[in-house]
Z-matrix of the N, CA and C atoms (Angstrom, degrees):
N
C 1 1.455
C 2 1.532 1 110.64
N 3 1.320 2 115.92 1 -43.87
C 4 1.457 3 120.74 2 -179.77
C 5 1.526 4 111.08 3 -63.74
N 6 1.315 5 116.75 4 -32.10
C 7 1.460 6 121.82 5 178.83
C 8 1.533 7 110.73 6 -62.93
N 9 1.334 8 116.92 7 -41.96
C 10 1.459 9 121.11 8 -179.60
C 11 1.529 10 111.37 9 -70.59
N 12 1.313 11 116.36 10 -38.51
C 13 1.467 12 119.61 11 177.37
C 14 1.521 13 110.94 12 -64.34
N 15 1.312 14 117.01 13 -37.61
C 16 1.465 15 119.82 14 177.65
C 17 1.526 16 111.40 15 -66.12
N 18 1.324 17 117.30 16 -37.80
C 19 1.468 18 120.22 17 176.84
C 20 1.524 19 111.39 18 -64.36
N 21 1.315 20 116.56 19 -43.67
C 22 1.469 21 120.29 20 178.72
C 23 1.524 22 110.26 21 -64.03
N 24 1.316 23 116.09 22 -43.59
C 25 1.454 24 120.25 23 179.32
C 26 1.532 25 110.70 24 -62.88
N 27 1.315 26 117.88 25 -39.76
C 28 1.458 27 121.62 26 178.59
C 29 1.530 28 110.70 27 -64.75
N 30 1.331 29 117.50 28 -39.59
C 31 1.458 30 120.44 29 -178.81
C 32 1.528 31 111.12 30 -66.34
N 33 1.328 32 117.79 31 -39.46
C 34 1.464 33 121.71 32 -176.31
C 35 1.525 34 113.34 33 -89.23
N 36 1.314 35 118.19 34 3.90
C 37 1.458 36 121.83 35 -175.44
C 38 1.527 37 112.60 36 -59.91
N 39 1.300 38 118.24 37 -42.42
C 40 1.461 39 121.82 38 -176.32
C 41 1.525 40 113.20 39 -101.99
N 42 1.309 41 117.90 40 16.50
C 43 1.464 42 119.44 41 179.90
C 44 1.524 43 110.28 42 -78.67
N 45 1.326 44 115.96 43 162.63
C 46 1.463 45 122.35 44 -174.42
C 47 1.522 46 111.72 45 -69.39
N 48 1.306 47 118.51 46 -48.11
C 49 1.464 48 121.52 47 179.77
C 50 1.519 49 112.08 48 96.83
N 51 1.320 50 115.38 49 -172.30
C 52 1.461 51 122.79 50 -175.35
C 53 1.524 52 110.33 51 -88.33
N 54 1.335 53 116.99 52 138.71
C 55 1.451 54 122.19 53 172.92
C 56 1.529 55 108.01 54 -138.62
N 57 1.331 56 116.00 55 -173.55
C 58 1.461 57 120.59 56 -175.19
C 59 1.525 58 112.01 57 -63.86
N 60 1.323 59 117.47 58 -40.65
C 61 1.463 60 120.54 59 179.56
C 62 1.524 61 110.80 60 -64.05
N 63 1.316 62 118.07 61 -44.08
C 64 1.461 63 121.05 62 179.07
C 65 1.521 64 110.81 63 -63.25
N 66 1.307 65 116.54 64 -41.71
C 67 1.457 66 120.44 65 179.07
C 68 1.524 67 111.02 66 -62.78
N 69 1.322 68 117.02 67 -44.15
C 70 1.469 69 120.52 68 178.80
C 71 1.528 70 111.25 69 -66.92
N 72 1.323 71 117.12 70 -36.04
C 73 1.469 72 119.32 71 176.69
C 74 1.523 73 111.60 72 -66.08
N 75 1.332 74 117.10 73 -40.37
C 76 1.462 75 120.05 74 176.07
C 77 1.521 76 110.60 75 -61.06
N 78 1.328 77 116.81 76 -47.43
C 79 1.462 78 120.47 77 -178.65
C 80 1.531 79 110.77 78 -61.96
N 81 1.335 80 116.67 79 -45.80
C 82 1.470 81 119.83 80 178.89
C 83 1.524 82 110.53 81 -63.83
N 84 1.320 83 116.85 82 -39.33
C 85 1.459 84 120.37 83 178.96
C 86 1.514 85 112.26 84 -61.59
N 87 1.334 86 116.84 85 -43.97
C 88 1.463 87 119.42 86 179.33
C 89 1.529 88 111.69 87 -67.59
N 90 1.330 89 116.93 88 -35.97
C 91 1.469 90 119.46 89 177.16
C 92 1.525 91 110.00 90 -67.02
N 93 1.335 92 117.37 91 -44.00
C 94 1.467 93 119.94 92 179.26
C 95 1.527 94 111.69 93 -65.81
N 96 1.321 95 117.13 94 -30.44
C 97 1.468 96 119.89 95 179.04
C 98 1.527 97 112.57 96 -68.58
N 99 1.322 98 117.05 97 -18.20
C 100 1.463 99 119.84 98 179.38
C 101 1.524 100 112.38 99 -71.03
N 102 1.311 101 117.12 100 -22.72
C 103 1.468 102 121.57 101 -177.03
C 104 1.521 103 109.82 102 -106.37
N 105 1.288 104 115.61 103 140.76
C 106 1.463 105 121.24 104 -173.51
C 107 1.530 106 112.49 105 -63.58
N 108 1.320 107 117.35 106 -44.05
C 109 1.468 108 120.18 107 -174.63
C 110 1.524 109 113.33 108 -73.19
N 111 1.312 110 116.94 109 -24.55
C 112 1.462 111 119.02 110 -177.05
C 113 1.526 112 112.64 111 -110.18
N 114 1.313 113 117.52 112 12.88
C 115 1.467 114 120.74 113 -177.79
C 116 1.530 115 111.76 114 -63.52
N 117 1.325 116 117.05 115 -37.48
C 118 1.465 117 120.25 116 179.30
C 119 1.526 118 110.49 117 -63.60
N 120 1.324 119 116.50 118 -44.52
C 121 1.463 120 120.44 119 178.46
C 122 1.524 121 110.32 120 -63.66
N 123 1.327 122 117.74 121 -38.75
C 124 1.456 123 121.30 122 176.74
C 125 1.511 124 112.03 123 -62.38
N 126 1.323 125 116.28 124 -42.07
C 127 1.460 126 120.32 125 177.89
C 128 1.529 127 110.75 126 -63.92
N 129 1.327 128 117.18 127 -39.57
C 130 1.469 129 121.23 128 177.67
C 131 1.530 130 110.05 129 -62.80
N 132 1.331 131 117.67 130 -41.81
C 133 1.467 132 120.97 131 178.26
C 134 1.523 133 111.23 132 -61.66
N 135 1.326 134 116.90 133 -41.91
C 136 1.464 135 120.68 134 -179.56
C 137 1.526 136 110.55 135 -66.75
N 138 1.326 137 117.04 136 -43.23
C 139 1.466 138 120.52 137 179.54
C 140 1.532 139 110.82 138 -64.45
N 141 1.335 140 116.81 139 -43.34
C 142 1.463 141 120.21 140 179.89
C 143 1.528 142 110.95 141 -64.29
N 144 1.322 143 116.91 142 -40.42
C 145 1.458 144 120.33 143 178.94
C 146 1.527 145 110.95 144 -64.58
N 147 1.317 146 116.64 145 -40.93
C 148 1.465 147 120.19 146 177.15
C 149 1.519 148 110.50 147 -64.16
N 150 1.322 149 116.98 148 -41.66
C 151 1.467 150 121.30 149 178.23
C 152 1.531 151 110.61 150 -61.84
N 153 1.340 152 116.92 151 -40.24
C 154 1.465 153 120.28 152 177.77
C 155 1.525 154 111.04 153 -62.73
N 156 1.333 155 116.46 154 -41.74
C 157 1.475 156 119.89 155 -179.26
C 158 1.520 157 112.06 156 -65.21
N 159 1.314 158 117.45 157 -34.08
C 160 1.457 159 121.32 158 -177.10
C 161 1.526 160 113.37 159 -90.13
N 162 1.319 161 116.97 160 -7.62
C 163 1.457 162 121.15 161 -176.99
C 164 1.528 163 111.08 162 -66.10
N 165 1.333 164 115.00 163 150.30
C 166 1.461 165 120.11 164 177.93
C 167 1.526 166 111.80 165 -105.46
N 168 1.308 167 117.08 166 -3.59
C 169 1.459 168 120.85 167 179.18
C 170 1.535 169 108.19 168 -86.55
N 171 1.315 170 116.52 169 82.87
C 172 1.458 171 121.66 170 -173.70
C 173 1.523 172 112.24 171 -68.34
N 174 1.319 173 117.28 172 -33.33
C 175 1.467 174 120.64 173 -179.50
C 176 1.525 175 110.77 174 -62.43
N 177 1.320 176 117.09 175 -47.87
C 178 1.458 177 120.87 176 -179.03
C 179 1.536 178 111.49 177 -67.23
N 180 1.337 179 117.86 178 -38.21
C 181 1.466 180 121.26 179 178.63
C 182 1.526 181 110.76 180 -65.75
N 183 1.348 182 116.77 181 -37.35
C 184 1.469 183 119.80 182 176.49
C 185 1.519 184 110.86 183 -65.48
N 186 1.317 185 116.83 184 -39.87
C 187 1.474 186 119.17 185 178.38
C 188 1.515 187 111.22 186 -65.48
N 189 1.333 188 118.01 187 -39.26
C 190 1.464 189 121.38 188 176.21
C 191 1.530 190 110.71 189 -62.06
N 192 1.340 191 115.93 190 -43.33
C 193 1.462 192 120.30 191 179.69
C 194 1.520 193 111.21 192 -63.96
N 195 1.333 194 117.59 193 -42.96
C 196 1.461 195 120.81 194 178.81
C 197 1.522 196 111.46 195 -64.00
N 198 1.333 197 117.16 196 -41.51
C 199 1.467 198 120.23 197 177.78
C 200 1.523 199 110.47 198 -63.01
N 201 1.326 200 117.00 199 -40.89
C 202 1.464 201 121.23 200 178.23
C 203 1.522 202 110.94 201 -63.71
N 204 1.326 203 117.16 202 -44.80
C 205 1.462 204 120.01 203 -179.93
C 206 1.520 205 111.34 204 -66.58
N 207 1.336 206 118.45 205 -36.48
C 208 1.465 207 120.50 206 175.80
C 209 1.522 208 111.23 207 -66.87
N 210 1.331 209 116.92 208 -33.21
C 211 1.456 210 121.25 209 179.15
C 212 1.523 211 111.31 210 -72.18
N 213 1.325 212 117.11 211 -39.59
C 214 1.456 213 120.78 212 -172.76
C 215 1.534 214 113.06 213 -91.55
N 216 1.336 215 118.57 214 -15.25
C 217 1.468 216 120.41 215 -175.58
C 218 1.535 217 113.66 216 -62.01
N 219 1.347 218 121.78 217 -38.61
C 220 1.469 219 118.04 218 175.97
C 221 1.530 220 112.54 219 -62.08
N 222 1.313 221 117.04 220 -36.13
C 223 1.464 222 120.32 221 178.07
C 224 1.527 223 110.92 222 -66.70
N 225 1.322 224 117.01 223 -41.61
C 226 1.464 225 121.00 224 179.21
C 227 1.530 226 110.00 225 -65.38
N 228 1.333 227 117.55 226 -41.74
C 229 1.470 228 120.74 227 177.66
C 230 1.518 229 110.80 228 -62.35
N 231 1.342 230 117.29 229 -42.04
C 232 1.460 231 120.86 230 179.84
C 233 1.518 232 110.71 231 -64.10
N 234 1.327 233 118.27 232 -41.88
C 235 1.468 234 121.75 233 179.59
C 236 1.526 235 110.27 234 -64.92
N 237 1.329 236 117.81 235 -43.92
C 238 1.470 237 120.34 236 178.53
C 239 1.519 238 111.45 237 -64.05
N 240 1.321 239 117.38 238 -40.29
C 241 1.457 240 121.67 239 177.89
C 242 1.530 241 110.30 240 -63.52
N 243 1.330 242 116.70 241 -40.89
C 244 1.461 243 120.82 242 179.24
C 245 1.525 244 110.83 243 -66.19
N 246 1.340 245 117.83 244 -40.38
C 247 1.460 246 120.35 245 178.67
C 248 1.529 247 111.19 246 -63.34
N 249 1.321 248 117.09 247 -40.54
C 250 1.464 249 120.42 248 177.92
C 251 1.516 250 110.57 249 -65.70
N 252 1.335 251 116.20 250 -41.60
C 253 1.455 252 120.75 251 -179.30
C 254 1.526 253 110.62 252 -64.48
N 255 1.321 254 117.52 253 -43.20
C 256 1.459 255 120.85 254 178.90
C 257 1.523 256 110.36 255 -65.74
N 258 1.320 257 117.10 256 -38.12
C 259 1.463 258 120.52 257 178.29
C 260 1.515 259 112.39 258 -66.01
N 261 1.336 260 117.22 259 -34.10
C 262 1.461 261 121.07 260 -179.86
C 263 1.520 262 112.96 261 -79.79
N 264 1.330 263 118.84 262 -17.08
C 265 1.463 264 121.14 263 -179.03
C 266 1.521 265 111.50 264 -62.65
N 267 1.304 266 117.65 265 -22.41
C 268 1.461 267 120.83 266 178.97
C 269 1.532 268 110.78 267 -70.97
N 270 1.319 269 117.33 268 -32.28
C 271 1.454 270 121.42 269 -173.31
C 272 1.530 271 114.00 270 -105.67
N 273 1.326 272 117.31 271 -21.50
C 274 1.461 273 120.05 272 -174.88
C 275 1.524 274 110.93 273 -131.65
N 276 1.338 275 114.86 274 153.31
C 277 1.450 276 121.25 275 172.45
C 278 1.528 277 107.02 276 -116.54
N 279 1.318 278 115.68 277 138.97
C 280 1.462 279 121.34 278 -177.34
C 281 1.528 280 109.08 279 -98.09
N 282 1.322 281 116.16 280 127.89
C 283 1.456 282 122.54 281 174.90
C 284 1.518 283 108.92 282 -115.11
N 285 1.330 284 115.60 283 150.09
C 286 1.455 285 121.22 284 178.25
C 287 1.525 286 108.09 285 -114.05
N 288 1.311 287 115.66 286 131.11
C 289 1.464 288 120.84 287 179.38
C 290 1.528 289 109.21 288 -64.00
N 291 1.345 290 118.02 289 130.11
C 292 1.470 291 119.66 290 -179.91
C 293 1.526 292 113.04 291 -69.09
N 294 1.327 293 117.74 292 -18.05
C 295 1.453 294 121.03 293 -176.64
C 296 1.536 295 112.39 294 -91.88
N 297 1.340 296 116.54 295 -50.39
C 298 1.465 297 119.42 296 -172.85
C 299 1.532 298 113.52 297 -116.78
N 300 1.310 299 118.31 298 0.42
C 301 1.469 300 124.92 299 178.81
C 302 1.529 301 113.10 300 64.26
N 303 1.315 302 117.72 301 22.17
C 304 1.460 303 121.76 302 174.82
C 305 1.530 304 108.39 303 -71.73
N 306 1.337 305 117.01 304 135.14
C 307 1.460 306 120.60 305 178.33
C 308 1.519 307 109.50 306 -87.09
N 309 1.349 308 114.68 307 138.00
C 310 1.456 309 120.90 308 178.93
C 311 1.514 310 109.61 309 -131.50
N 312 1.327 311 116.12 310 145.79
C 313 1.448 312 122.69 311 -177.16
C 314 1.527 313 108.94 312 -107.89
N 315 1.350 314 115.73 313 129.05
C 316 1.464 315 121.82 314 -178.18
C 317 1.529 316 107.61 315 -126.26
N 318 1.331 317 118.63 316 137.62
C 319 1.466 318 119.72 317 177.98
C 320 1.527 319 111.26 318 -61.32
N 321 1.327 320 115.73 319 143.15
C 322 1.462 321 120.91 320 179.47
C 323 1.535 322 110.65 321 -75.95
N 324 1.319 323 115.26 322 162.01
C 325 1.466 324 125.12 323 173.71
C 326 1.526 325 112.58 324 62.92
N 327 1.317 326 117.15 325 39.61
C 328 1.462 327 121.92 326 175.17
C 329 1.523 328 111.31 327 -111.23
N 330 1.342 329 117.65 328 2.94
C 331 1.463 330 121.56 329 -179.23
C 332 1.514 331 110.70 330 78.88
N 333 1.350 332 115.08 331 -151.38
C 334 1.463 333 119.14 332 177.89
C 335 1.524 334 108.85 333 -79.58
N 336 1.317 335 115.16 334 128.93
C 337 1.459 336 120.51 335 -177.26
C 338 1.525 337 109.66 336 -126.14
N 339 1.322 338 114.76 337 152.82
C 340 1.458 339 121.57 338 174.15
C 341 1.524 340 107.16 339 -97.76
N 342 1.334 341 115.20 340 125.20
C 343 1.464 342 120.82 341 -174.90
C 344 1.516 343 108.62 342 -113.16
N 345 1.321 344 116.30 343 131.70
C 346 1.461 345 122.08 344 176.33
C 347 1.524 346 108.06 345 -112.22
N 348 1.317 347 115.57 346 124.88
C 349 1.455 348 120.87 347 179.67
C 350 1.528 349 109.06 348 -72.48
N 351 1.311 350 115.87 349 129.45
C 352 1.462 351 120.09 350 178.98
C 353 1.516 352 112.06 351 -74.92
N 354 1.326 353 116.17 352 -22.41
C 355 1.453 354 120.15 353 -175.97
C 356 1.525 355 111.97 354 -79.80
N 357 1.342 356 115.95 355 -50.27
C 358 1.473 357 119.19 356 -174.78
C 359 1.522 358 113.96 357 -116.71
N 360 1.355 359 118.72 358 -9.70
C 361 1.463 360 121.42 359 177.65
C 362 1.509 361 114.38 360 85.58
N 363 1.313 362 120.21 361 5.64
C 364 1.455 363 123.40 362 178.91
C 365 1.528 364 109.84 363 -68.34
N 366 1.335 365 115.48 364 136.88
C 367 1.463 366 121.54 365 178.95
C 368 1.520 367 107.91 366 -108.05
N 369 1.336 368 116.00 367 129.93
C 370 1.459 369 120.65 368 176.55
C 371 1.517 370 108.58 369 -147.38
N 372 1.334 371 116.27 370 165.51
C 373 1.450 372 121.76 371 -176.28
C 374 1.513 373 110.20 372 -111.21
N 375 1.318 374 114.78 373 151.08
C 376 1.460 375 120.54 374 177.69
C 377 1.506 376 110.61 375 -156.28
N 378 1.331 377 116.25 376 161.09
C 379 1.449 378 121.95 377 178.56
C 380 1.529 379 108.99 378 -103.52
N 381 1.334 380 115.02 379 123.02
C 382 1.461 381 117.48 380 -177.47
C 383 1.517 382 111.44 381 -95.42
């Protein structure tokens, strides 16, 4: 038994391994496999992800991973920005300057407040 495990370990010694792209492909593949019409595409995603993990061409796999991260990073930044914005909505109210459309943040539950725009100096009132 130990002899076979050593052979398997020797074969996979120089393989690329799991990374973020492979993990996301596995997850997408399993989700697509749940639906009848997209099961074939899900199976293709799982096979491709497995092939990437077992590949020995580390340079090409790194380039694929970097391209994927460059493609997905604007989406991740937008999601993080949205989560922060939603979290701050509990504590702050956003006002827009009627003159220059600059957004300003005012603490909630302060009643009627006078707001001065830092950009253009316009003074206006709002309820926080």
